[in-house]
Each structure stands twice: as C-alpha cells, then as structure tokens.
Backbone bond lengths (Angstrom), bond angles and torsions (degrees), N, CA, C in turn:
res aa  C-N    CA-C-N  psi(-1)  N-CA   C-N-CA  omega(-1)  CA-C   N-CA-C  phi
1 M - - - 1.467 - - 1.517 109.64 -
2 T 1.339 116.90 142.33 1.454 122.56 179.01 1.524 110.07 -115.88
3 I 1.335 115.69 170.21 1.459 120.95 175.79 1.526 110.26 -59.24
4 E 1.340 117.05 -38.95 1.453 120.43 -178.52 1.532 111.62 -65.94
5 D 1.353 117.00 -31.55 1.467 119.76 176.28 1.531 110.67 -59.86
6 I 1.343 115.11 -45.21 1.469 119.52 -179.58 1.526 110.65 -67.73
7 R 1.336 116.88 -42.44 1.462 119.63 179.38 1.525 111.02 -62.66
8 S 1.329 116.23 -39.08 1.460 120.12 178.75 1.526 110.78 -63.35
9 F 1.345 116.77 -42.61 1.461 119.78 178.04 1.522 110.71 -64.43
10 N 1.349 117.20 -40.70 1.462 120.31 178.43 1.521 111.28 -59.24
11 R 1.350 116.23 -43.36 1.474 119.32 179.05 1.524 110.94 -63.06
12 F 1.331 116.20 -42.31 1.462 120.43 178.53 1.528 111.32 -60.64
13 Y 1.345 116.85 -46.99 1.460 119.43 -172.96 1.528 111.61 -73.59
14 T 1.333 117.47 -39.45 1.472 119.02 179.67 1.524 110.52 -65.15
15 N 1.323 117.09 -35.64 1.473 119.47 174.71 1.530 110.70 -66.76
16 L 1.325 115.93 -39.73 1.457 121.07 -176.68 1.520 112.20 -61.83
17 I 1.340 116.77 -41.49 1.466 120.26 -176.54 1.526 112.94 -95.19
18 G 1.338 116.96 0.22 1.461 119.70 178.11 1.504 114.42 74.55
19 A 1.324 117.56 26.50 1.468 120.44 -177.32 1.517 112.22 -69.50
20 L 1.335 117.91 -18.22 1.459 120.22 -177.50 1.515 112.66 -81.15
21 D 1.328 117.64 -10.78 1.469 120.05 177.19 1.518 107.62 -79.69
22 Y 1.348 115.41 84.37 1.467 120.80 -173.01 1.535 112.05 -65.19
23 S 1.333 116.13 -29.08 1.463 118.61 -172.40 1.519 112.77 -70.38
24 R 1.330 117.49 -23.58 1.462 119.09 -179.74 1.523 109.24 -156.13
25 H 1.307 115.93 157.91 1.460 121.12 -179.72 1.511 107.95 -136.86
26 L 1.329 115.81 125.50 1.470 121.88 -179.98 1.528 111.40 57.65
27 Y 1.360 115.86 35.72 1.466 122.16 178.20 1.532 111.16 57.59
28 T 1.314 115.29 42.69 1.469 122.46 175.57 1.525 107.32 -128.23
29 P 1.344 118.45 171.35 1.471 120.06 -179.90 1.535 112.99 -76.06
30 Y 1.329 119.02 3.76 1.452 121.23 -170.40 1.524 112.28 -105.00
31 T 1.331 115.14 142.25 1.456 120.15 173.58 1.524 109.24 -74.18
32 L 1.327 115.87 171.95 1.460 120.17 179.33 1.528 111.03 -60.63
33 T 1.332 117.04 -41.88 1.472 120.29 179.68 1.521 111.01 -65.06
34 E 1.326 116.70 -44.76 1.471 120.03 178.88 1.525 111.14 -61.45
35 A 1.336 115.85 -40.54 1.464 119.36 178.56 1.516 111.14 -63.29
36 R 1.333 116.90 -37.77 1.467 119.63 -179.17 1.529 110.89 -68.74
37 V 1.328 117.60 -37.80 1.468 120.16 177.41 1.526 110.05 -63.69
38 L 1.332 117.22 -43.19 1.471 120.34 177.84 1.523 110.57 -62.64
39 Y 1.323 116.87 -38.46 1.467 120.41 178.32 1.524 110.45 -61.61
40 E 1.337 116.60 -47.58 1.472 120.36 -178.62 1.521 110.54 -61.40
41 L 1.317 117.37 -42.50 1.468 120.43 -179.53 1.525 111.35 -67.91
42 N 1.320 116.79 -33.61 1.458 119.91 -179.44 1.523 111.96 -71.01
43 H 1.327 116.74 -27.56 1.463 120.38 -179.83 1.525 112.77 -97.40
44 A 1.324 116.31 -2.35 1.465 121.97 171.10 1.522 105.12 -141.65
45 P 1.346 117.52 84.01 1.464 122.09 -167.88 1.519 114.84 -47.53
46 Q 1.317 117.56 -29.06 1.458 120.09 174.43 1.524 108.15 -131.30
47 A 1.332 115.66 127.15 1.462 119.94 -178.56 1.521 108.98 -144.23
48 D 1.318 116.37 153.09 1.452 121.17 175.11 1.522 109.36 -84.16
49 A 1.334 116.29 149.45 1.463 120.37 178.16 1.523 110.72 -58.87
50 A 1.337 116.76 -36.72 1.469 119.86 179.26 1.521 111.41 -63.86
51 D 1.346 116.65 -35.68 1.466 119.87 177.43 1.525 110.89 -65.12
52 L 1.336 116.43 -40.13 1.465 120.04 178.34 1.519 110.80 -64.35
53 R 1.339 116.38 -43.27 1.470 119.30 178.70 1.513 110.38 -59.39
54 G 1.332 116.58 -43.93 1.452 119.86 -178.48 1.514 112.74 -67.92
55 A 1.338 116.85 -42.53 1.462 120.61 -176.62 1.518 112.23 -68.53
56 L 1.344 116.45 -34.00 1.463 120.60 -173.97 1.520 112.86 -107.11
57 T 1.341 117.55 -0.23 1.474 123.20 -178.15 1.528 111.24 49.86
58 L 1.336 115.33 49.11 1.453 120.88 179.68 1.511 110.71 -99.02
59 D 1.314 116.56 148.06 1.453 121.49 173.08 1.528 109.20 -62.66
60 A 1.332 116.86 136.35 1.466 121.06 -175.15 1.523 111.92 -60.92
61 G 1.335 117.03 -42.33 1.456 119.67 -179.81 1.511 112.65 -65.49
62 Y 1.342 116.25 -40.76 1.461 120.44 179.00 1.529 110.52 -64.62
63 L 1.338 116.96 -44.29 1.463 119.63 179.56 1.523 111.13 -63.52
64 S 1.327 117.08 -39.23 1.461 120.16 179.81 1.531 110.69 -62.25
65 R 1.336 116.89 -41.82 1.470 119.66 178.31 1.526 111.07 -66.69
66 L 1.335 116.52 -39.69 1.464 120.45 179.27 1.528 110.49 -62.57
67 L 1.333 116.87 -46.32 1.463 120.11 179.77 1.525 110.97 -65.78
68 G 1.328 116.24 -32.48 1.461 119.25 176.34 1.524 111.83 -62.71
69 R 1.346 116.32 -40.70 1.471 119.97 176.69 1.524 110.16 -65.97
70 F 1.334 116.40 -42.51 1.465 119.63 178.25 1.525 111.25 -59.88
71 E 1.328 116.13 -42.26 1.464 120.08 -179.60 1.529 110.54 -64.63
72 K 1.331 116.09 -41.66 1.468 120.71 178.96 1.523 110.92 -63.32
73 D 1.336 116.95 -34.83 1.466 121.55 179.90 1.526 113.11 -84.93
74 G 1.325 116.86 2.09 1.458 120.24 177.17 1.511 114.55 77.90
75 L 1.344 117.80 21.92 1.459 121.07 -178.24 1.523 112.55 -91.85
76 V 1.347 117.68 -28.80 1.463 121.00 -177.75 1.520 109.98 -137.48
77 T 1.323 114.53 162.57 1.463 121.98 167.78 1.517 107.85 -119.45
78 R 1.330 115.99 149.66 1.467 120.90 179.19 1.515 109.81 -132.10
79 G 1.337 115.40 144.77 1.452 119.99 177.78 1.510 110.22 -172.89
80 P 1.334 117.74 172.46 1.467 120.44 -179.55 1.521 111.85 -63.02
81 S 1.326 116.89 143.19 1.456 121.55 176.09 1.521 109.93 -68.86
82 A 1.319 116.52 140.42 1.461 120.51 178.40 1.525 111.09 -66.91
83 E 1.333 116.82 -29.75 1.464 120.89 -178.48 1.528 112.49 -82.25
84 D 1.348 117.39 -31.14 1.465 121.28 -176.19 1.523 107.32 -151.71
85 A 1.334 116.77 106.74 1.459 121.22 -175.43 1.518 112.88 -63.61
86 R 1.341 117.23 -15.89 1.467 119.81 179.02 1.523 111.51 -76.66
87 R 1.333 117.43 -15.73 1.461 121.72 -177.48 1.530 110.16 -103.77
88 Q 1.329 116.23 146.71 1.461 121.57 -176.57 1.527 110.62 -98.94
89 R 1.336 116.41 121.68 1.450 122.44 179.12 1.532 109.78 -87.67
90 V 1.328 117.07 133.61 1.465 123.03 -179.49 1.521 108.34 -122.25
91 A 1.336 117.88 134.69 1.467 121.86 179.05 1.516 109.55 -142.09
92 L 1.326 116.30 146.90 1.459 121.54 176.56 1.525 110.93 -73.88
93 T 1.321 115.96 142.52 1.458 121.76 169.51 1.535 108.05 -86.27
94 P 1.330 118.73 170.68 1.471 118.91 174.83 1.531 112.47 -54.53
95 R 1.323 117.42 -38.64 1.465 120.23 177.65 1.525 110.48 -65.43
96 G 1.312 116.59 -40.25 1.454 119.93 178.03 1.513 112.30 -64.69
97 R 1.337 115.89 -36.80 1.458 119.67 178.66 1.532 111.07 -67.81
98 E 1.320 116.47 -35.27 1.467 119.58 176.23 1.534 110.29 -63.24
99 A 1.331 116.15 -43.00 1.464 119.73 179.34 1.526 110.75 -63.79
100 A 1.329 116.95 -40.80 1.462 120.58 179.30 1.524 111.13 -65.17
101 H 1.329 117.14 -39.98 1.469 120.89 178.71 1.526 111.33 -65.03
102 L 1.345 116.70 -38.32 1.463 120.18 177.84 1.531 110.12 -63.83
103 L 1.323 116.80 -44.17 1.464 120.89 178.37 1.525 110.86 -62.25
104 E 1.316 116.29 -40.49 1.470 120.76 179.56 1.534 110.21 -62.82
105 E 1.316 116.25 -43.86 1.466 120.76 -178.67 1.529 110.70 -63.77
106 R 1.320 116.43 -45.25 1.468 119.36 -177.55 1.526 111.75 -72.26
107 S 1.334 116.65 -30.88 1.462 119.58 175.69 1.523 110.58 -64.33
108 R 1.327 116.01 -42.93 1.467 119.68 177.91 1.529 111.20 -62.73
109 E 1.333 115.81 -39.56 1.462 119.16 177.81 1.527 111.11 -62.76
110 Q 1.346 115.90 -42.52 1.463 120.05 -179.18 1.522 111.08 -64.07
111 V 1.334 116.54 -46.21 1.463 119.85 -179.72 1.523 110.32 -65.85
112 G 1.330 116.75 -37.26 1.452 119.47 177.10 1.519 112.04 -60.96
113 T 1.333 116.57 -38.44 1.462 120.78 177.60 1.527 110.79 -64.79
114 L 1.347 115.91 -43.62 1.464 119.69 177.89 1.528 110.98 -61.74
115 L 1.324 115.92 -45.18 1.458 119.83 -177.95 1.529 111.31 -65.80
116 G 1.338 115.71 -28.70 1.448 119.43 179.24 1.519 113.20 -64.29
117 R 1.335 116.95 -19.33 1.467 120.67 178.41 1.527 112.18 -78.41
118 V 1.335 116.15 -14.99 1.468 120.50 -176.35 1.524 109.09 -97.11
119 P 1.322 118.96 125.14 1.471 120.52 177.77 1.523 110.96 -56.20
120 P 1.324 118.57 140.81 1.474 121.48 -177.71 1.523 113.42 -52.41
121 D 1.323 117.81 -35.57 1.456 119.56 -176.53 1.531 112.79 -76.90
122 R 1.343 117.31 -2.71 1.472 120.25 178.88 1.528 112.12 -114.66
123 R 1.322 117.15 1.06 1.463 119.48 -177.49 1.523 112.37 -69.89
124 A 1.329 117.49 -33.40 1.467 120.08 176.36 1.527 109.88 -63.62
125 Q 1.320 117.58 -37.06 1.460 121.83 177.32 1.531 110.55 -64.25
126 L 1.336 116.65 -41.72 1.455 120.91 177.74 1.530 111.06 -63.08
127 A 1.328 116.35 -45.54 1.467 120.34 179.74 1.525 111.20 -61.33
128 A 1.329 116.86 -41.31 1.462 120.46 179.45 1.525 111.14 -64.86
129 A 1.330 116.48 -40.16 1.464 120.37 179.40 1.523 111.01 -64.45
130 M 1.334 116.68 -41.84 1.467 120.38 178.99 1.525 110.96 -65.07
131 S 1.327 117.12 -39.69 1.469 120.92 177.72 1.523 111.02 -63.50
132 T 1.319 116.27 -37.95 1.464 120.29 179.33 1.515 110.92 -65.07
133 V 1.336 116.80 -44.00 1.467 120.39 178.98 1.527 110.22 -60.97
134 R 1.333 116.61 -46.06 1.470 119.57 -179.45 1.523 111.34 -62.23
135 A 1.315 117.61 -42.57 1.466 121.07 -178.05 1.520 111.20 -65.12
136 L 1.341 116.39 -41.79 1.458 120.02 -175.91 1.523 112.58 -72.11
137 L 1.330 117.09 -29.46 1.460 120.45 -176.50 1.524 113.66 -102.24
138 S 1.318 117.95 -0.87 1.464 120.76 -178.94 1.515 110.54 -95.03
139 E 1.324 115.49 174.18 1.463 120.76 179.96 1.526 111.79 -64.18
140 S 1.343 116.23 -22.96 1.458 118.45 179.69 1.513 111.68 -65.66
141 A 1.367 116.53 -16.63 1.457 119.99 179.72 1.520 112.29 -88.48
142 V 1.338 117.67 -1.32 1.456 120.84 179.89 1.529 109.49 -67.51
143 P 1.327 117.86 127.11 1.465 119.15 -178.60 1.519 111.80 -67.49
144 E 1.328 116.22 150.37 1.459 120.53 178.07 1.526 110.12 -68.96
145 L 1.332 114.92 147.35 1.459 119.63 177.43 1.514 109.94 -75.05
146 V 1.311 115.22 141.44 1.462 120.61 175.48 1.530 106.69 -94.88
147 G 1.333 115.94 94.91 1.454 120.80 -177.56 1.517 111.27 108.91
148 E 1.324 116.13 174.13 1.454 123.53 -179.87 1.521 110.60 -99.31
149 V 1.339 115.90 143.05 1.459 120.90 176.05 1.523 108.71 -89.65
150 E 1.318 116.03 126.71 1.470 122.76 178.91 1.522 108.75 -109.02
151 L 1.324 116.70 138.05 1.455 121.28 173.87 1.525 108.84 -98.01
152 R 1.321 116.30 124.48 1.469 121.20 -176.66 1.527 109.24 -146.99
153 E 1.337 115.39 173.60 1.464 120.35 176.68 1.528 109.70 -77.68
154 P 1.335 117.33 156.54 1.464 119.91 -178.26 1.537 112.06 -64.18
155 G 1.336 115.21 140.54 1.451 121.27 172.55 1.510 110.18 -91.56
156 P 1.336 117.48 -179.66 1.469 120.84 179.27 1.528 111.53 -55.78
157 G 1.316 116.02 131.03 1.452 121.57 178.30 1.520 114.70 85.62
158 E 1.332 118.67 -11.28 1.465 119.63 -173.29 1.526 113.69 -83.00
159 L 1.345 117.93 -18.73 1.455 118.19 169.33 1.529 109.07 -65.63
160 G 1.314 116.28 -36.23 1.460 120.57 174.64 1.518 111.81 -65.29
161 W 1.347 116.21 -36.04 1.465 119.73 176.99 1.522 110.64 -61.82
162 I 1.333 117.92 -38.43 1.463 121.47 179.30 1.528 109.90 -58.59
163 V 1.333 116.44 -45.47 1.464 120.52 179.25 1.528 110.38 -64.55
164 Q 1.320 116.40 -48.85 1.463 121.01 -177.14 1.520 111.81 -61.24
165 R 1.335 116.98 -46.57 1.468 119.93 -174.44 1.527 110.94 -69.99
166 H 1.334 117.39 -37.46 1.464 118.86 174.77 1.525 110.27 -60.59
167 G 1.325 116.86 -46.79 1.460 120.21 -179.52 1.517 112.01 -59.80
168 E 1.337 116.75 -44.60 1.460 121.36 -179.27 1.522 112.25 -64.24
169 L 1.337 116.15 -53.57 1.461 120.10 -173.01 1.523 112.71 -66.22
170 Y 1.327 117.56 -42.73 1.459 118.87 -177.05 1.525 111.62 -71.85
171 A 1.326 117.05 -26.25 1.467 119.92 172.80 1.523 110.09 -70.84
172 Q 1.334 116.89 -43.45 1.462 121.01 -178.58 1.520 112.40 -68.08
173 E 1.342 117.07 -43.35 1.459 121.09 -169.94 1.528 113.98 -92.53
174 Y 1.337 117.08 -25.88 1.463 119.46 -176.66 1.527 113.43 -128.20
175 G 1.324 117.67 -5.66 1.455 120.77 179.48 1.516 114.05 74.05
176 W 1.335 117.89 19.97 1.459 120.16 -179.56 1.523 110.31 -72.67
177 D 1.338 115.36 147.17 1.460 119.75 -175.84 1.528 111.33 -90.78
178 A 1.346 115.07 -170.79 1.470 120.80 -173.52 1.518 113.31 -67.94
179 D 1.342 117.92 -13.88 1.468 119.51 177.48 1.525 110.81 -60.81
180 F 1.332 116.69 -34.71 1.462 118.98 179.33 1.527 110.47 -69.03
181 E 1.311 117.40 -43.51 1.465 119.96 177.86 1.523 110.64 -60.79
182 A 1.336 116.68 -37.13 1.460 120.54 177.80 1.530 111.00 -64.13
183 L 1.338 116.52 -39.63 1.470 119.94 177.23 1.520 110.33 -61.93
184 V 1.337 117.30 -46.80 1.466 120.64 179.68 1.524 110.15 -61.24
185 A 1.336 117.15 -40.04 1.465 120.65 179.95 1.527 110.79 -62.09
186 R 1.334 117.38 -39.56 1.473 120.05 178.75 1.520 110.80 -66.50
187 I 1.342 117.09 -42.03 1.469 120.01 179.01 1.521 110.87 -61.44
188 V 1.322 116.47 -45.92 1.460 121.19 -178.25 1.524 110.69 -66.71
189 A 1.328 117.03 -42.08 1.469 120.40 -179.66 1.527 110.95 -63.68
190 D 1.329 116.84 -40.87 1.462 120.64 178.51 1.526 110.53 -64.61
191 Y 1.322 116.52 -40.54 1.464 120.81 177.42 1.524 110.46 -61.89
192 A 1.326 117.45 -46.77 1.459 121.17 -177.25 1.523 111.82 -64.30
193 A 1.330 116.43 -34.69 1.468 120.13 -175.98 1.520 113.43 -83.09
194 H 1.335 117.33 -28.93 1.469 119.19 -169.99 1.526 113.92 -127.88
195 R 1.298 118.85 13.41 1.457 121.20 -175.03 1.519 112.70 -58.59
196 D 1.340 115.99 134.64 1.457 123.39 171.38 1.532 106.41 -104.93
197 P 1.349 118.60 104.20 1.471 120.85 -172.30 1.518 114.75 -57.53
198 A 1.321 118.07 -25.73 1.463 120.11 -178.76 1.528 111.89 -74.23
199 Y 1.325 116.20 -23.34 1.460 119.84 -173.74 1.520 114.26 -126.42
200 E 1.318 117.56 -2.40 1.460 120.27 -177.11 1.526 110.14 -138.92
201 R 1.350 114.43 142.35 1.460 117.44 -177.87 1.529 110.06 -158.47
202 T 1.325 115.03 150.73 1.462 122.56 173.51 1.521 108.38 -122.51
203 W 1.333 115.86 139.06 1.464 120.81 177.43 1.524 109.58 -113.22
204 I 1.309 115.25 141.92 1.453 123.23 169.50 1.530 107.31 -111.28
205 A 1.321 116.71 129.88 1.467 121.03 171.72 1.519 107.13 -86.02
206 D 1.308 116.09 117.09 1.465 122.65 -173.19 1.531 110.10 -107.65
207 L 1.317 115.97 125.61 1.461 121.79 175.30 1.527 107.99 -124.23
208 G 1.327 115.76 108.81 1.465 119.70 179.16 1.503 114.06 63.76
209 G 1.333 117.22 31.47 1.453 120.77 177.00 1.518 115.39 88.17
210 R 1.312 117.71 8.63 1.466 120.15 179.09 1.526 109.74 -133.33
211 P 1.333 117.56 148.64 1.466 120.87 -177.57 1.523 112.12 -75.44
212 V 1.346 115.43 136.93 1.468 120.98 177.59 1.528 111.08 -131.92
213 G 1.333 117.69 6.68 1.458 120.20 179.21 1.510 110.17 -176.85
214 T 1.332 115.75 166.96 1.461 119.81 -179.56 1.522 110.90 -163.57
215 V 1.321 115.75 160.24 1.458 123.44 169.57 1.524 107.05 -157.59
216 M 1.332 116.09 158.49 1.464 121.34 -176.45 1.525 109.86 -133.80
217 C 1.328 116.78 141.75 1.460 123.59 173.36 1.519 107.91 -121.14
218 V 1.343 118.28 119.98 1.459 122.01 -178.77 1.524 109.53 -131.30
219 R 1.311 115.57 163.24 1.463 120.84 177.76 1.529 109.21 -73.58
220 D 1.325 116.43 133.00 1.461 121.20 177.46 1.521 109.50 -90.38
221 D 1.339 116.71 170.38 1.465 120.88 178.46 1.526 111.78 -67.82
222 A 1.345 117.19 -32.53 1.460 120.58 -179.17 1.527 110.68 -73.92
223 P 1.329 118.21 146.19 1.472 121.02 179.88 1.525 112.70 -61.39
224 D 1.324 116.39 143.31 1.469 123.16 175.62 1.529 112.71 57.02
225 T 1.346 116.42 27.58 1.461 120.53 -175.91 1.519 111.19 -124.87
226 A 1.324 115.51 129.94 1.460 121.54 174.88 1.529 108.88 -102.60
227 R 1.323 116.08 155.58 1.464 120.76 177.35 1.524 109.58 -121.33
228 L 1.319 115.78 124.55 1.468 122.05 174.65 1.520 107.84 -83.69
229 R 1.354 116.37 130.31 1.458 119.81 -177.26 1.527 110.70 -138.40
230 L 1.333 114.41 155.77 1.464 124.40 166.37 1.532 113.88 57.39
231 L 1.329 116.79 41.75 1.462 119.27 172.37 1.525 109.10 -67.95
232 L 1.319 116.39 128.97 1.465 121.32 179.32 1.516 109.49 -150.41
233 V 1.341 115.80 135.05 1.463 121.79 174.54 1.523 107.31 -127.54
234 D 1.319 117.22 125.52 1.452 121.27 -178.78 1.528 110.41 -64.52
235 P 1.334 118.10 142.45 1.473 120.34 -177.57 1.524 114.47 -52.71
236 E 1.312 118.31 -33.79 1.466 120.41 -175.43 1.521 113.48 -66.60
237 V 1.351 117.72 -18.61 1.467 120.04 -178.84 1.520 112.28 -117.15
238 R 1.308 118.40 10.22 1.455 120.32 177.64 1.526 110.34 -70.35
239 G 1.326 115.20 151.29 1.454 120.49 -178.77 1.509 113.31 94.68
240 H 1.346 117.87 2.54 1.466 121.60 -179.01 1.538 111.55 -115.64
241 R 1.342 116.37 19.25 1.471 122.83 177.51 1.525 112.81 61.95
242 L 1.330 116.84 25.26 1.456 119.57 178.49 1.525 110.82 -69.30
243 G 1.342 117.05 -36.48 1.454 119.44 177.03 1.517 111.79 -60.58
244 A 1.340 116.90 -43.37 1.463 120.64 178.00 1.528 110.76 -63.99
245 R 1.315 116.00 -37.88 1.470 120.00 179.42 1.527 110.96 -64.84
246 L 1.322 117.31 -41.24 1.467 120.91 178.36 1.525 111.01 -64.92
247 V 1.323 116.84 -43.09 1.461 120.44 179.08 1.525 110.61 -65.07
248 D 1.322 117.80 -42.58 1.466 120.90 178.45 1.529 110.92 -61.38
249 E 1.330 116.68 -39.06 1.465 120.60 178.85 1.522 110.49 -64.20
250 C 1.318 116.37 -41.14 1.461 121.46 178.29 1.529 110.93 -63.30
251 I 1.331 116.84 -44.13 1.463 120.73 179.99 1.526 111.03 -64.74
252 A 1.335 116.65 -42.23 1.465 120.15 179.50 1.523 111.17 -62.44
253 F 1.323 116.88 -40.69 1.469 120.61 177.76 1.524 110.49 -64.18
254 A 1.341 117.06 -44.33 1.460 120.55 -179.44 1.529 111.02 -61.43
255 R 1.320 116.31 -41.19 1.464 120.44 179.29 1.535 110.55 -64.88
256 A 1.324 116.96 -44.54 1.468 120.91 -179.71 1.525 111.67 -66.31
257 A 1.344 116.85 -29.57 1.463 120.57 -179.42 1.524 112.48 -79.85
258 G 1.327 117.04 -6.88 1.455 120.54 176.34 1.515 115.29 96.96
259 Y 1.332 117.01 6.47 1.460 118.94 175.59 1.526 110.39 -68.10
260 R 1.304 115.69 150.55 1.462 120.73 177.05 1.523 112.78 -104.01
261 T 1.324 116.28 -17.13 1.460 121.22 -176.35 1.522 109.52 -144.19
262 V 1.326 115.65 144.96 1.459 121.35 170.93 1.521 107.18 -121.44
263 V 1.328 117.33 130.57 1.456 122.01 178.63 1.522 109.08 -120.85
264 L 1.316 116.02 163.01 1.460 121.13 174.43 1.515 109.01 -156.54
265 W 1.337 114.50 159.32 1.463 121.32 175.42 1.514 107.69 -124.39
266 T 1.329 116.39 133.91 1.454 120.66 179.16 1.517 108.73 -145.34
267 N 1.327 116.62 -174.10 1.462 121.50 177.88 1.522 109.60 -121.43
268 S 1.326 116.18 147.29 1.463 120.92 -171.81 1.523 112.96 -62.25
269 V 1.342 117.98 -23.84 1.472 119.81 -178.93 1.524 112.35 -71.07
270 L 1.320 117.62 -15.97 1.469 120.92 -177.75 1.529 108.76 -86.65
271 T 1.314 115.71 69.18 1.461 121.05 -170.46 1.521 113.34 -64.98
272 S 1.325 118.04 -38.65 1.471 119.71 -179.13 1.513 110.86 -64.14
273 A 1.323 116.66 -43.40 1.464 120.69 178.79 1.521 110.37 -64.00
274 R 1.341 116.74 -41.82 1.464 119.30 -178.87 1.517 111.59 -63.07
275 R 1.337 117.69 -35.64 1.473 119.66 177.19 1.518 110.41 -64.59
276 I 1.327 117.13 -38.08 1.468 120.62 178.05 1.526 110.07 -63.18
277 Y 1.323 116.95 -44.24 1.462 120.23 -179.55 1.531 111.11 -63.93
278 E 1.312 116.67 -42.06 1.465 120.03 179.84 1.523 111.25 -62.01
279 R 1.325 116.37 -44.03 1.458 120.08 -178.70 1.529 111.40 -67.46
280 A 1.328 116.60 -25.40 1.468 120.17 177.88 1.523 111.61 -81.54
281 G 1.334 117.33 -6.45 1.456 120.64 177.56 1.509 115.87 104.02
282 F 1.336 117.86 1.83 1.461 120.11 177.41 1.522 109.76 -67.76
283 E 1.341 115.24 148.90 1.457 121.34 177.24 1.521 109.41 -122.55
284 L 1.320 115.70 139.58 1.465 121.47 177.20 1.527 108.84 -71.69
285 T 1.342 116.52 127.14 1.464 120.21 -178.09 1.520 113.64 -112.73
286 A 1.338 117.15 -22.33 1.470 119.82 179.69 1.516 109.14 -165.02
287 E 1.327 116.45 153.15 1.457 121.16 173.18 1.518 109.39 -147.55
288 K 1.348 114.79 149.96 1.456 119.85 -174.66 1.524 109.71 -153.56
289 P 1.337 118.08 130.22 1.465 119.92 176.70 1.523 111.37 -66.17
290 H 1.312 116.40 147.12 1.465 121.03 175.97 1.518 109.09 -156.90
291 H 1.314 116.27 160.37 1.469 121.78 175.84 1.523 107.01 -113.47
292 S 1.320 115.82 111.51 1.463 121.32 -177.98 1.517 109.55 -145.60
293 Y 1.330 116.20 154.02 1.469 122.94 175.15 1.535 111.61 57.64
294 G 1.351 115.83 26.06 1.455 120.63 179.17 1.511 114.53 80.37
295 A 1.336 118.45 17.60 1.466 121.16 -176.50 1.523 110.30 -141.98
296 D 1.337 115.93 153.27 1.465 121.83 171.79 1.520 107.93 -86.66
297 L 1.324 116.63 120.98 1.458 121.75 -172.07 1.519 110.57 -131.93
298 V 1.334 115.49 169.28 1.462 122.31 171.28 1.516 107.55 -122.42
299 G 1.327 115.96 110.23 1.457 121.37 179.05 1.525 110.39 -79.00
300 Q 1.326 116.21 145.61 1.457 121.06 -177.28 1.526 110.72 -133.30
301 D 1.319 116.04 137.79 1.460 122.40 172.44 1.518 109.00 -103.38
302 W 1.342 116.29 132.86 1.467 122.98 -179.61 1.524 109.04 -124.97
303 R 1.330 116.27 150.38 1.474 121.60 -176.34 1.530 110.61 -140.18
304 L 1.321 115.48 140.74 1.461 122.38 174.47 1.519 107.87 -128.52
305 T 1.330 116.99 123.61 1.470 121.37 174.93 1.526 108.61 -90.37
306 L 1.312 115.44 124.87 1.473 120.60 -176.99 1.529 111.66 -83.61
C-alpha cells in the first residue's frame, strides 16, 4: 500500500458521504465539524472544552469560536467547571439537544441508504473490512515496546542528538526548514552554557541505551515561572503515553523547584503535543499567525498554574 492508495480511498469516501459539502451537513444548517461537536455533547451531556479539543483534535481558537456561535444560537451553555474553575464546562440546551437528535436521525438514514447498496450476504465482509482498517490505524495497533523506557539526564553527545532529531523529524513530518533546527540549537546551547541545576533540567527517554524522546524545563523571564521546551517523542515509541510521562516529569520538577507557573510555546499544527498539554491542565492563553521555518503557522502560548 502507498500513500496515494490511502489518499484515493479518502477522496472516494468523502465524496460518498458528502463530507465536501461544507455549507451544510445532512441537510441541516450545520457543517460536518459542528455536527460532530453536537454529537459529542449529546453523548456526554456535560463536557469540558478541553475534553472536546482533545477528543476531536480541534484547534482551541476555532472550537472557542464555534462554541460561541452555538451559545449565541441557544444551543449550548458555558461556565466554569465545578471540579476545576480553570476549565470551561459546556452543556447542550433543550434546543441543542433537538438539533443533535435531528442530526442523529438523518445520519442513520444516510448510513441506511449506503448499506442498502450492499447485498445482505456481503455485509459481514464489509463489517470485517471496516474493523480491520480501524484496528490497523488505531492506537491498538501500536507495537509493544521491547524493554522499559527510563527517564534520565543527557549523556555525552545527547544534547547534540536533541538538535539533530528535532531537525530530522520536523523536516520529515512538517516540511520545516533549517531555521527550526537552528532555533533548537540555540536553545540547547544556551541551556548547556548557563544551566542552573536547581531550577533547570533536561530529560532523555532511554530505551535500551539509546534516546527516543526528550523534554526540557528552564527558567523563564517572568518571576516564579518555568518554561517547558523541546518536547519530542520518536515515532517508534509513540502511542505509549511517553509524551505525557515526559510532561508530567517536567511539571513535577517545576513544582518541587518552587515554581508557581509553567508556560510553553507551540504551534497549532502539533496536534498530538497540544492534546498532551491539555490533558496535563495547560490552558491556551494567546495565539498569533506567523511565517517561520518555511511555513505559515499559528503560534500558541499555553500556561499551567501549579
């Protein structure tokens, strides 16, 4: 199978279900994304905005604007979570529930029409094929690690590995140019030259004696504030919550060192990393478009109060 095989199937399926008709979905006033948000809220009557962002891998700013429109139209209510005032609780109103039920009904009708094209004696084959696709592309298909991952300080040459691996992976996965590698090199060089061991630390995720991930905690310019930097998990070990483990280690160190806040800067395209930050309790505080590393990006500032 090639990349083009998957892209060809995606084009076929999106045309089949009408996903390209952005102006409406299932003959309702809602786009496909809006319909999916209503579906999630209808099946979890009360949810935090951060949970929705994580479940649907949506940009925080886009989701906030979408929920604002829903609130204006009387479909949802928003307010502080009773469990954590820093998180925003979202719930459907009766009108919102009616809209979700209509979408559910029409979705079932659409799928029923599609299924009607398949002869009854071949439907089991279709179901098996769909299950195979889901299994192969889901986290359940992630291979088990051979050995335990240890978090430790960098050994000789491994600060250089951080620079090299960032440059390689971001070029391969996002097409970023050498400007990004140069930025990472400056961050690492500054850390090596001026590190204060009581307040700053870098972790290497070690699997069988070789690095497969990293994160850094350094002192920020603001008082009592630490900055999380250079989170990276090698593709071969993704899907095992190593990124969350690295972030948790950084937060625990910052708390023990007496920091009151941890901040970080990232880009909206790094969806996996953003989900990790959200689950750790970080909140998006600002975002701004910029052109860097040969790409048009949206930079984001995140903050966690300890």
